[in-house]
N, C-alpha and C positions, 0 to 999 in steps of 0.2 A: 463162215457164218452158217447158221441153221435156223429153220423156222421154230418158233416156240412150241413146246408141247401143250401150251395152254391156249392155242388158237382154236376157235370154233368157227366153222365155215357154214354158210347157207347159200346154196346156189339158187339163182333166180333166172328168169327167161333170158335177160340180156346183161346180167351182171352177177356179181358174187359179193356177199357181205362177209367180212372177217371181223371177229370179235375176240379180244384177248381178255381172259378172265383175271389176269393180274392187274392190268392197267385200266380195264374197261374201255380201251380205245376201240373204235369201230372204223373200218375202212371199206369203202365200196369200190370194187374193181369192175371195169368193163370187160367185154369178152376177150380182148387182146391181153390185157393185164392179168386176167383170171388164168389164161393159158400159161403165162409165164409163172404165176404163183404155183400152179399145180406141177409144173416142171421142176420147180424148186423143191416141192414135196417129194419128188422122185430122186432128189439128190443133185440136180443140175444147179449151176451157178446162176445168179440173177443176171439177166441180160439188159435190164432196164434200171439205170442209176436212180431215177426218180422214184420207182417202185421200192427199190432197196432202202432209200432214204425214208420213205413213208412208213415202211414196215419197221425200221429201226426206231423211229420216233414213237411208234405205238407199242413198242415192246414185243412186236410180233416176229422180230428177227433178232437172234442173240448170237453170241460168240460160240464157236464150235465146242469149246471145252467148258462151257457154262453148265453147271448142275442146277437147273432152275428149282427143283424140289428142295435141294439142300439149302439154297439161298432163302427160300420161303420159310423154312424151319428156323434159320438163323435170324431172319427179320422178326419172326414171331417171338423168339426168346429175347432179342434186344428190346423190343417194345414192351414185353411183359415185365421185364426186370429192370427197366429204366428207373433211375432213382431221382431224376430231376423234376418229375411231375407227381402230383398227388391228386387222386380222385376220391371224393367222398359223396356217397349217397346217404342223405340224412332224412330220417322220418321224424319230424317234430312232434307228430302224434300218430297213433294207430286208430284214432276215432275216424268214423266215416259217416256221412249223411246219406249214403246210398246203401242198398242191400242187393247187389247184383248176384244172380244165381251162379255165375261162373267165377266169382271172386275166390282166389286161393288164400285170402287172408282171414277168412271167417274163423271165429273161435279164438282169436288172439286178444290179449288184454288191451283195452282201449285207454291208454294213458298218454299224457302230454309231457314233453321234455321239461324238466325242472331247471331252475337257475343253477343248481349244483352240477347237474350233468352238462349244461352249457359251459360252465367254467372248467370242468374236467376236459372237455374237448379243446378249448382254447389253450389250456395248460399243455396238453399233448402237442399241439401245433407249435407252441412257443419253445418247448423243450427239445423236440425231436425233428422238426421239419423246417428249420431255418435255412436249409440249403436249397430248397425247391425253387424252381423258376416259374412254375405255373400251378395254380390250384383250380380244380373244377368241382363245383358243388351241384349235385342234382337233388332237388327237394322232392320228397316222395312221401308215401303214407301207407295206410290210411288216406285221408284227404288233407293234404298239407295246408290248404287255405282255411281250415278250421283252426289253425294255429298261426295265423298271420303275425300276431304280436311276437310270438316266439321266434319266428323267422326274422323279423326285423331286429330283435335284440341280438340274436345269434350272428346275423350277418355283420352287424357292427363290431361284435366281439372278435369274430374271425378276421375281419379286415384289419383290426387294430394290432394283431400279432403277426401278420404276414411279413416276411423279410422284404427289405427295400427292393423295389423293382419286380416283385413277383406279380405275374399276370393273374387276374381273377376272372373266372367264367362261372356263370350259374344258369341253370335251367330248371324246369319244374314239370312234373306229371300231375295233372289235376283233372277232376271230372267236370270242371268248368262252371259248376252251379253257383259258386261264390265269386266268380271272376267278373266283378263289376268294373266299370271304368275307373272308379276311385282306387280299387285294389290294383288294377293294371298299372296305374301311375305309381303306386307304391312299389310294385315289383320292379318297374323300370328304374326307379330311384335306387333300388338295391342291386342294380346290374343283373337282374334276372330278365333276360331278353327273349329267351326261347321257351315256349309253352306247348306241351302236348295235351290235347283234349280229346276224349273219346266220344264218338257218336256212332251208334251201331246201325248205320245204314238208313233204313226207313224210320219214320216216326213211330209206326206201329211196332216194329221190332225193338227199337230203342226203349220205348215206354213200357214194354212188357218185361224188360230186362234191367235197365239202368234207372231204377225208381228210388224215390225217397223211402224212408222207413215207414211213412204213413201211406205208402203205395201211390202217391201222387206222381204224375208224369213230369219229365224233366227236359224233353227234347227241345221244344221251342224256347223254353226259358234259357237253355244253354246257348242256342243259336243267337238269341237276343244279346247275350253277354259277349259272344264272339264278335258280333257285328259292332258292338260298342268299343271293343278293345283292339280290333285288327289293325288300327292305325298306330297303336302304341307298342304292341308286342308282335314278335314273329310267332304266329300260331300255326301249328300243324295238327290236323285232325286225323286221329287214328280210328279206322273203321274195323272193329272186331267182327269176324265172321265165322260161322260154323254151318252145319247142314240146315239149321232151322231158319237162318236169315239171309243166306247167300243170294237167294233169288230176288231179294228186295234191296240188295246193297246199292245198286246203281241209283236208287231213288234219292240218295244223298246229293246227287248232282242237281236235282230239281230244287231241293231245299237251299243249297248254296247259291243258286241263281236267284231264288226268291228273296233271299236275305242280302243280296248284293255282295256276296263273298267270293264270287268267281275271280280268280287272279289275285285275291287279297290274302288267302290262306293256303297253306300246303295241305296235302292229304295223302294218306297211304292206307292200303289194305293190310290187315294182319290176321292170320288164323288164330283161333282160340286153340291153344295146345293143352295137353293134359298135365298141367302143373299141379302137383299135390292132389291128383285125383279129381279134378274139377269137371272132367268130361263124362257126365252121366248119360246113360242110354245111348252111348256111341254117337254123340252129336258132333264130335270133332272130325274134320275131314282128314283123310290121308293126303300126303303131299302131292301125289300125281293128280288127284281130284282138285285140290286147291290150286295147283298150277294152271289147270284149265280154266277155272273160274276167275283166277287172277287176271289172265289175259283178256277175258270177256269184259271184266270190270274196267280195265284201263283203256280198252278199245272204245268203250262207250264214253269214257271221259274225254278222250281225244276227239271223238266225233262231236262232242258237245263243246269243244273249244277249251277244255281244261288242260293245263300243262301236265306232262308226264316226265318224271326225272330219270327214269331208266334204272339200270343196275348200278349201284354205287361201286366205286373202286375198292379193291381189297384193303381191309384194315389189318391184314396179316394175322387174322384170327385172334386179335386182342379183345379180351373181355375182362371186366373188373374182377370177376371171381377168380380168375387164374393169373392175375397180375399182382406183383409184389406191393406196389404202392396204391392200392385201391381197397376201400373198406365201405361197408354199409353200417350205419349207426342207428340203432333203435332209440326210441324216446327214453328208455331206461338206461341208456349208455352201453347196452350190449353191442358187441362187434360181430359182424358177419362178413362173409366174402360175397355171397350171392343175395340179391334182393328178394329172391323167392324164399329165402330162409328166415327172413326177418320175423321175429315173434316166436320162433321155435328155439327154445333155450338149448335143446340138445344139439343144435346146429351152430351155436355161437362159438366163436374162436377166442373169446375173452371179453373184456369190458374197458371202458375209458379209464376207470379208476386204477385197475391193476395191470392193464396192458394185455398184450396178445399172449395166448397160451399156445405152445407148440403141440396142439392136439393132432390126432390122426386126421381130423377133418381139414385142418389148416394145411397140413403137409400134403394131403390128397389134392387139394385145390392147386397148390403151387407146383406140384410135381405132375400135374395133368399132362398127358401126352396127346397132342392134337392129331397124331396119326393113329387112329384106332385099329385100322386093319389095312390089308393090302388093297382092298377096293378103293379106300380113300386115297392111298398113295398113288394109285394109277389113274385116278379120276381127273379129267380135264377141268372140272369145276371145283377142285380142291381149294384154289385161292379165294373162292367166293364164300365158302362156309367153314373151311379148316376142320372138317370132320363133324361139324354140327355143334350144338349147345352142350357145354360141359356139364350142365345140370341134369341132362337126361341120361338115363342108363342105356336107353336104346338110341341108336343113331337116327337123326332126322335130317335128311338132306335138304338143301335149299331148293325152292320151287323152280329156280332157273334151270336146274338139271333136266326138267321135263318141258320147259317152255322157252328155251333159249332162242330158238329160231323165230318164234312169234314175238319175243321181246325185241329181237333185232329189227324186225319189221316196224314195231312201234317206235323205236328210237330213230329209225331212218325217217319215218313219217314226221316225227317232231322236228328233225333237223332240216326238213325241206321248207 
């Protein structure tokens, strides 16, 4: 047996924390067990059966002949090219009631999906996907709740053509402005149980960025909606941050407490990235800077009694853009692989009426190599990011590469 190459160690005064980036397992060792662990790193056999058992369970100890990197690549391909599941990201409309400055969807045609396009989608499902065991639909936009009637109609049509026994999952990304209690009940009836809503930290930051077309504020209006719907839907708040609002981001905790949402909704921090050139005046943070700010944000949350989920287990680098059975569907019926591409006709891989075209873009997505360079191959954090987002020409590493030790401290604190 040998120690996993994906173990990350953090020494403390009287103990040592071990974190495995494949399984996300964490193990705390006292001084005696720590000594044995480091003897194992030097090639000695484990002298403590209970330690060996714990390391095996956490994926921190593997067979001598196991090629962990090769196994990760195989798992990536198995998941990407699995044929039993289908994932659809559907934009029922490209219209939006907000005019956010960092939006990468500006300048696209604001249309709503017609009955004809809806029927084309259900025809494709009926003709080509009667073998699937699970369908996951993510409602996107634009602002999807501007087309709630379209979502209702299309949901019924989709469910009517699914094969017997096929599991149906649905979620939605919304700005939350139209998320009334009545709408939430409709979404629940459609089996849309998970909702992501964006709030940009403080009221001041949010209301200077996520505004209506008439420049009216939206922050407290959205919080009112979330409060009314939190007992109906599983809501997670995404806090977009860049250099202009990161110092105010922790104010979100004040507002969540004020609105009685502590423990009732999830939350997570997300950096604004330069998708389609949205980072004007260099406002986006480099990952090392974001990693530092991320830790400070979650530390404050834990201090205030908010839950912290920690680093998620590896999904083996699976992303819809590079997976065989995953598509993004525009309101006009155009097909894409990545939801950043929606509305850009030159990035389309076909349409619902005529099907997929074997364009260079389609081939490029499916032939994507998660190992971009030797640095990624040698990196202990490879299972976390698998070389970064396939949509970016330049590699963007996960923030955990720079704040892993601090993250371990936070996860340890939450476990106590």
